[in-house]
N, CA, C and O of each residue as an XYZ file, in Angstrom:
352
protein
N       6.601     17.998     21.364
C       5.244     18.406     21.598
C       5.108     18.987     22.998
O       4.406     19.976     23.212
N       5.783     18.364     23.934
C       5.674     18.869     25.310
C       6.201     20.301     25.389
O       5.567     21.162     25.999
N       7.355     20.557     24.777
C       7.916     21.905     24.822
C       7.005     22.904     24.126
O       6.894     24.052     24.556
N       6.361     22.478     23.067
C       5.486     23.361     22.308
C       4.185     23.653     23.050
O       3.708     24.788     23.049
N       3.604     22.616     23.691
C       2.259     22.751     24.239
C       2.186     22.953     25.750
O       1.160     23.401     26.263
N       3.262     22.626     26.468
C       3.200     22.715     27.930
C       2.879     24.134     28.381
O       3.508     25.102     27.953
N       1.896     24.228     29.245
C       1.495     25.523     29.794
C       0.602     26.334     28.872
O       0.192     27.439     29.226
N       0.297     25.808     27.702
C      -0.533     26.507     26.733
C      -1.996     26.107     26.894
O      -2.307     25.035     27.413
N      -2.864     26.964     26.451
C      -4.277     26.626     26.391
C      -4.506     25.926     25.053
O      -4.132     26.441     24.000
N      -5.127     24.743     25.109
C      -5.420     23.986     23.896
C      -6.882     24.166     23.525
O      -7.757     24.220     24.389
N      -7.126     24.257     22.247
C      -8.487     24.375     21.729
C      -8.777     23.136     20.898
O      -8.032     22.810     19.974
N      -9.856     22.451     21.229
C     -10.242     21.230     20.529
C     -11.442     21.550     19.647
O     -12.472     22.025     20.125
N     -11.294     21.284     18.364
C     -12.358     21.536     17.401
C     -12.874     20.192     16.878
O     -12.257     19.603     15.991
N     -13.983     19.703     17.408
C     -14.536     18.439     16.903
C     -14.888     18.566     15.423
O     -15.461     19.568     14.995
N     -14.538     17.541     14.650
C     -14.805     17.536     13.218
C     -15.976     16.607     12.896
O     -16.890     16.968     12.154
N     -15.928     15.398     13.474
C     -16.964     14.408     13.201
C     -16.868     13.264     14.205
O     -15.960     13.220     15.034
N     -17.807     12.355     14.116
C     -17.772     11.093     14.850
C     -17.455     10.028     13.808
O     -18.143      9.935     12.792
N     -16.417      9.222     14.047
C     -16.048      8.219     13.048
C     -16.901      6.959     13.166
O     -17.782      6.874     14.021
N     -16.635      6.000     12.315
C     -17.462      4.784     12.284
C     -17.322      3.932     13.535
O     -18.126      3.026     13.755
N     -16.312      4.207     14.362
C     -16.127      3.500     15.630
C     -16.670      4.311     16.807
O     -16.407      3.991     17.966
N     -17.433      5.368     16.495
C     -18.043      6.246     17.483
C     -17.023      7.058     18.293
O     -17.264      7.409     19.448
N     -15.880      7.346     17.661
C     -14.857      8.183     18.293
C     -14.968      9.605     17.761
O     -15.321      9.819     16.601
N     -14.669     10.556     18.603
C     -14.664     11.952     18.169
C     -13.359     12.213     17.411
O     -12.269     11.961     17.926
N     -13.482     12.713     16.205
C     -12.333     13.137     15.409
C     -12.257     14.649     15.578
O     -13.240     15.351     15.339
N     -11.099     15.155     15.987
C     -10.989     16.584     16.277
C      -9.615     17.106     15.879
O      -8.662     16.344     15.715
N      -9.539     18.410     15.729
C      -8.254     19.088     15.548
C      -7.961     19.810     16.848
O      -8.862     20.331     17.505
N      -6.680     19.834     17.210
C      -6.262     20.492     18.451
C      -5.299     21.617     18.084
O      -4.299     21.405     17.399
N      -5.623     22.806     18.554
C      -4.840     23.998     18.254
C      -4.330     24.635     19.534
O      -4.957     24.538     20.588
N      -3.178     25.287     19.423
C      -2.705     26.164     20.490
C      -3.429     27.498     20.365
O      -4.076     27.774     19.355
N      -3.315     28.312     21.395
C      -3.947     29.642     21.395
C      -3.533     30.486     20.191
O      -4.318     31.294     19.695
N      -2.298     30.297     19.724
C      -1.796     31.097     18.602
C      -2.168     30.509     17.239
O      -1.700     30.995     16.210
N      -3.013     29.458     17.222
C      -3.491     28.890     15.970
C      -2.688     27.729     15.425
O      -3.058     27.162     14.397
N      -1.600     27.355     16.081
C      -0.793     26.228     15.610
C      -1.588     24.937     15.757
O      -2.117     24.639     16.828
N      -1.664     24.173     14.663
C      -2.373     22.891     14.614
C      -1.383     21.811     15.063
O      -0.403     21.543     14.368
N      -1.633     21.194     16.212
C      -0.683     20.226     16.766
C      -0.534     18.977     15.901
O       0.559     18.416     15.824
N      -1.591     18.537     15.258
C      -1.475     17.373     14.364
C      -0.558     17.700     13.190
O       0.269     16.877     12.797
N      -0.702     18.885     12.637
C       0.146     19.284     11.521
C       1.611     19.335     11.945
O       2.492     18.927     11.190
N       1.868     19.829     13.137
C       3.235     19.884     13.651
C       3.816     18.473     13.761
O       4.963     18.244     13.378
N       3.027     17.527     14.283
C       3.508     16.150     14.438
C       3.775     15.502     13.085
O       4.807     14.857     12.902
N       2.862     15.665     12.141
C       3.038     15.053     10.818
C       4.209     15.702     10.089
O       5.040     15.000      9.514
N       4.286     17.019     10.104
C       5.363     17.732      9.413
C       6.733     17.401      9.987
O       7.732     17.413      9.269
N       6.777     17.104     11.290
C       8.042     16.740     11.921
C       8.398     15.275     11.750
O       9.493     14.853     12.124
N       7.479     14.492     11.187
C       7.736     13.073     10.983
C       7.450     12.223     12.208
O       7.959     11.107     12.314
N       6.655     12.723     13.124
C       6.369     11.990     14.364
C       4.966     11.398     14.406
O       4.557     10.821     15.414
N       4.231     11.544     13.306
C       2.902     10.939     13.182
C       2.623     10.776     11.694
O       3.178     11.492     10.861
N       1.756      9.828     11.379
C       1.320      9.636      9.994
C       0.008     10.366      9.780
O      -0.834     10.439     10.674
N      -0.152     10.903      8.582
C      -1.424     11.507      8.203
C      -2.425     10.388      7.947
O      -2.074      9.365      7.360
N      -3.642     10.571      8.374
C      -4.696      9.576      8.156
C      -5.296      9.799      6.775
O      -6.445     10.223      6.653
N      -4.516      9.514      5.735
C      -4.928      9.829      4.363
C      -6.105      8.991      3.878
O      -6.693      9.307      2.843
N      -6.457      7.943      4.591
C      -7.645      7.171      4.245
C      -8.901      8.014      4.473
O      -9.905      7.853      3.779
N      -8.829      8.912      5.453
C      -9.990      9.700      5.844
C      -9.948     11.140      5.357
O     -10.994     11.739      5.105
N      -8.750     11.702      5.221
C      -8.617     13.109      4.827
C      -7.249     13.339      4.192
O      -6.294     12.616      4.475
N      -7.167     14.328      3.352
C      -5.899     14.714      2.734
C      -5.308     15.953      3.411
O      -4.372     16.561      2.892
N      -5.858     16.323      4.571
C      -5.482     17.560      5.251
C      -3.979     17.685      5.496
O      -3.428     18.780      5.385
N      -3.314     16.586      5.823
C      -1.893     16.663      6.156
C      -1.032     15.858      5.188
O       0.131     15.583      5.481
N      -1.583     15.482      4.050
C      -0.858     14.647      3.087
C       0.408     15.329      2.588
O       1.448     14.682      2.466
N       0.336     16.621      2.297
C       1.514     17.338      1.802
C       2.585     17.436      2.887
O       3.776     17.307      2.603
N       2.158     17.664      4.126
C       3.118     17.719      5.244
C       3.831     16.376      5.391
O       5.038     16.332      5.630
N       3.081     15.283      5.247
C       3.679     13.949      5.362
C       4.648     13.691      4.210
O       5.737     13.155      4.416
N       4.254     14.068      3.017
C       5.121     13.874      1.849
C       6.449     14.611      2.039
O       7.516     14.057      1.774
N       6.375     15.851      2.495
C       7.597     16.635      2.702
C       8.458     16.039      3.809
O       9.681     15.983      3.676
N       7.837     15.595      4.898
C       8.595     14.988      6.004
C       9.285     13.714      5.534
O      10.440     13.459      5.875
N       8.571     12.922      4.753
C       9.135     11.662      4.245
C      10.310     11.932      3.311
O      11.363     11.307      3.431
N      10.122     12.870      2.376
C      11.203     13.208      1.436
C      12.435     13.738      2.153
O      13.563     13.465      1.744
N      12.217     14.499      3.226
C      13.333     15.089      3.969
C      13.918     14.123      4.997
O      14.956     14.411      5.594
N      13.265     12.981      5.209
C      13.749     12.017      6.202
C      13.656     12.539      7.624
O      14.518     12.254      8.456
N      12.602     13.308      7.904
C      12.447     13.868      9.248
C      11.808     12.860     10.199
O      11.006     12.018      9.795
N      12.179     12.966     11.456
C      11.561     12.170     12.512
C      11.673     10.684     12.257
O      12.752     10.174     11.955
N      10.558      9.994     12.378
C      10.549      8.549     12.217
C      10.770      8.113     10.776
O      11.076      6.947     10.527
N      10.618      9.036      9.814
C      10.909      8.707      8.420
C      12.398      8.497      8.203
O      12.800      7.996      7.153
N      13.216      8.865      9.162
C      14.667      8.663      9.053
C      15.066      7.235      9.403
O      16.223      6.855      9.221
N      14.125      6.444      9.901
C      14.415      5.068     10.308
C      14.823      4.222      9.104
O      14.346      4.449      7.992
N      15.704      3.248      9.322
C      16.052      2.332      8.235
C      14.790      1.647      7.711
O      13.923      1.255      8.491
N      14.692      1.508      6.412
C      13.526      0.874      5.823
C      12.434      1.851      5.437
O      11.397      1.440      4.916
N      12.641      3.121      5.676
C      11.719      4.114      5.158
C      10.673      4.662      6.084
O       9.781      5.374      5.624
N      10.729      4.374      7.351
C       9.859      5.119      8.232
C       8.795      4.372      8.982
O       9.018      3.282      9.509
N       7.643      4.977      9.019
C       6.568      4.604      9.916
C       5.598      3.674      9.184
O       5.101      4.009      8.109
N       5.340      2.532      9.759
C       4.365      1.617      9.159
C       2.974      2.236      9.186
O       2.623      2.956     10.121
N       2.193      1.953      8.163
C       0.813      2.398      8.126
C       0.052      1.665      9.224
O      -0.027      0.437      9.186
N      -0.513      2.374     10.203
C      -1.183      1.707     11.317
C      -2.297      0.766     10.895
O      -2.399     -0.343     11.419
N      -3.142      1.193      9.946
C      -4.239      0.334      9.512
C      -3.711     -0.935      8.845
O      -4.233     -2.024      9.084
N      -2.698     -0.800      8.025
C      -2.093     -1.965      7.385
C      -1.449     -2.890      8.397
O      -1.545     -4.111      8.274
N      -0.797     -2.323      9.393
C      -0.155     -3.131     10.436
C      -1.205     -3.899     11.219
O      -1.013     -5.078     11.518
N      -2.321     -3.245     11.558
C      -3.377     -3.938     12.303
C      -3.956     -5.088     11.497
O      -4.199     -6.164     12.043
N      -4.183     -4.874     10.185
C      -4.704     -5.954      9.340
C      -3.734     -7.130      9.292
O      -4.149     -8.288      9.335
N      -2.450     -6.826      9.204
C      -1.427     -7.881      9.081
C      -1.225     -8.663     10.365
O      -0.778     -9.809     10.323
N      -1.543     -8.066     11.504
C      -1.270     -8.729     12.786
C      -2.504     -9.380     13.409
O      -2.437     -9.885     14.530
N      -3.608     -9.373     12.706
C      -4.826    -10.005     13.251
C      -4.781    -11.486     13.061
O      -5.713    -12.188     13.454
């Protein structure tokens, strides 16, 4: 991400305010590249499929290809919401 975004102008597009009063936004480079999509497609972030299906296909492809953190033994990245529920 650093190599991709360093020195670039970032554009933040607010989408909504979530139930925790946080701004949900998409972040793009000047050339239109969606940084969240890049992270999910590379296997370095999970798609928030509870809230949107925007990156579900990118996540599915990354998982099938074993990219990024999906290459970890045991199948990849724990679901953050599930992990938080389990550790409370």
